[in-house]
C-alpha positions as CSV (number, residue, x, y, z in Angstrom):
1,X,-54.6,-9.0,32.2
2,X,-55.7,-10.0,35.7
3,X,-59.5,-10.9,36.0
4,X,-59.3,-8.8,39.3
5,X,-60.4,-5.3,38.2
6,X,-60.6,-2.7,40.9
7,X,-62.0,0.8,41.4
8,X,-65.6,2.0,41.0
9,X,-66.2,-0.1,37.9
10,X,-66.3,-3.2,40.6
11,X,-69.6,-1.8,41.8
12,X,-71.1,-1.8,38.2
13,X,-70.0,-5.2,37.5
14,X,-71.3,-6.6,40.9
15,X,-74.8,-5.0,39.9
16,X,-75.0,-7.3,36.7
17,X,-77.2,-10.2,37.2
18,X,-78.8,-8.5,40.2
19,X,-82.2,-6.6,40.6
20,X,-82.6,-3.0,41.8
21,X,-83.1,-4.0,45.2
22,X,-80.5,-6.4,45.7
23,X,-77.1,-5.8,47.0
24,X,-75.8,-4.8,43.7
25,X,-78.6,-2.6,42.7
26,X,-78.5,-0.7,46.1
27,X,-74.7,-0.3,45.8
28,X,-75.1,1.1,42.4
29,X,-77.6,3.2,43.6
30,X,-75.4,4.4,46.5
31,X,-72.7,5.4,44.0
32,X,-74.7,7.4,41.6
33,X,-78.2,7.9,42.9
34,X,-80.3,9.2,44.4
35,X,-81.8,10.9,41.2
36,X,-82.7,8.8,38.4
37,X,-85.6,8.3,35.6
38,X,-87.1,4.8,34.5
39,X,-88.1,4.3,30.9
40,X,-90.2,1.0,30.5
41,X,-90.5,-0.8,27.1
42,X,-93.2,-3.5,26.4
43,X,-90.4,-6.0,25.6
44,X,-89.6,-6.4,29.2
45,X,-86.9,-3.8,29.4
46,X,-86.1,-1.2,31.7
47,X,-83.4,1.6,31.4
48,X,-82.7,3.3,34.7
49,X,-80.9,6.5,33.7
50,X,-79.1,8.3,36.7
51,X,-79.8,12.1,35.9
52,X,-76.7,14.0,35.0
53,X,-74.4,11.1,36.3
54,X,-73.6,9.7,32.6
55,X,-74.8,6.3,34.0
56,X,-77.7,4.3,32.4
57,X,-78.8,0.7,33.6
58,X,-80.5,-1.9,31.4
59,X,-82.6,-4.1,33.3
60,X,-84.3,-7.2,31.7
61,X,-87.3,-9.5,32.8
62,X,-90.3,-9.2,34.4
63,X,-90.6,-6.0,36.6
64,X,-90.5,-7.7,39.9
65,X,-87.7,-9.9,38.9
66,X,-85.8,-7.8,36.3
67,X,-81.7,-8.1,36.4
68,X,-79.2,-5.7,35.2
69,X,-77.7,-6.7,32.0
70,X,-75.4,-3.8,31.2
71,X,-74.4,-0.4,32.6
72,X,-73.6,2.1,30.1
73,X,-71.2,4.7,31.5
74,X,-70.1,8.0,29.6
75,X,-66.9,9.3,29.8
76,X,-67.9,12.4,27.7
77,X,-71.3,14.2,27.6
78,X,-72.1,13.4,23.9
79,X,-75.8,13.6,24.3
80,X,-76.7,15.8,27.1
81,X,-77.0,13.4,29.8
82,X,-74.0,14.1,31.6
83,X,-70.6,12.6,31.8
84,X,-69.5,10.2,34.7
85,X,-68.3,12.5,37.4
86,X,-65.2,10.6,38.8
87,X,-64.0,8.9,35.5
88,X,-60.2,8.6,37.0
89,X,-61.7,6.5,40.1
90,X,-63.5,3.8,37.6
91,X,-60.5,1.5,37.0
92,X,-57.6,1.6,39.3
93,X,-54.3,2.3,37.4
94,X,-56.2,3.6,34.3
95,X,-56.5,7.7,34.1
96,X,-59.4,7.7,31.6
97,X,-59.6,11.5,31.5
98,X,-56.2,11.1,29.4
99,X,-56.3,7.7,27.9
100,X,-56.7,6.3,24.5
101,X,-57.4,3.2,22.7
102,X,-53.9,2.2,22.7
103,X,-53.5,2.8,26.6
104,X,-56.5,0.9,27.3
105,X,-55.4,-2.2,25.2
106,X,-51.8,-2.0,26.7
107,X,-53.5,-2.2,30.1
108,X,-56.2,-5.0,29.6
109,X,-54.2,-7.0,27.0
110,X,-55.7,-8.5,23.8
111,X,-59.6,-7.9,23.5
112,X,-62.1,-10.8,23.3
113,X,-63.6,-8.9,20.4
114,X,-62.4,-5.8,18.7
115,X,-64.1,-3.7,15.9
116,X,-63.9,-0.3,14.2
117,X,-64.6,1.7,17.3
118,X,-64.7,-0.7,20.0
119,X,-63.1,-3.3,22.1
120,X,-64.4,-5.9,24.6
121,X,-62.3,-7.3,27.4
122,X,-63.3,-10.2,30.0
123,X,-63.6,-9.1,33.5
124,X,-64.0,-12.3,35.4
125,X,-67.3,-13.9,34.0
126,X,-68.3,-10.5,32.8
127,X,-67.3,-8.0,30.2
128,X,-66.0,-4.2,29.5
129,X,-66.9,-2.6,26.3
130,X,-64.8,0.2,25.6
131,X,-66.2,2.6,22.7
132,X,-64.0,5.2,21.1
133,X,-64.5,8.4,19.1
134,X,-61.7,8.4,16.9
135,X,-58.9,7.2,19.4
136,X,-60.6,9.1,22.4
137,X,-62.6,6.9,25.2
138,X,-66.3,7.9,24.6
139,X,-68.0,5.1,26.9
140,X,-67.7,2.3,28.8
141,X,-70.5,-0.5,29.3
142,X,-70.2,-3.3,31.8
143,X,-72.1,-6.4,30.3
144,X,-73.0,-9.7,31.7
145,X,-72.5,-11.0,28.4
146,X,-71.5,-10.4,24.8
147,X,-74.1,-10.5,22.0
148,X,-72.8,-13.3,19.6
149,X,-70.1,-14.8,21.8
């Protein structure tokens, strides 16, 4: 697999490691904003949910210097928060509205990690986590690191 992944997913990958008001954070806001709700946790985490867009961003760190560590992108509305509006624009060359696990692994190659309902692929120095409901794609998470790797 090429480490160069194009499509709207590149905006989410670019936002990783950046703050809300850095170029990557503003690019993300331009793509899925402007409506969002923030949920703050005492452990230094903030979840920013983009209303009815199927996108939630996890920011970690002190509020003034928190950076995005994960972007959750729902491809189906399984929890009432909506699904990503343009899933087929997420990854150039991969039609996500009709894809399955076999298609994803054929496209990306061998996963870095694979489990019962997920596969993780390297995307340069970041990662894409694909979660499945059976064989159907349920969610993609762009991550700055994979726990335990």
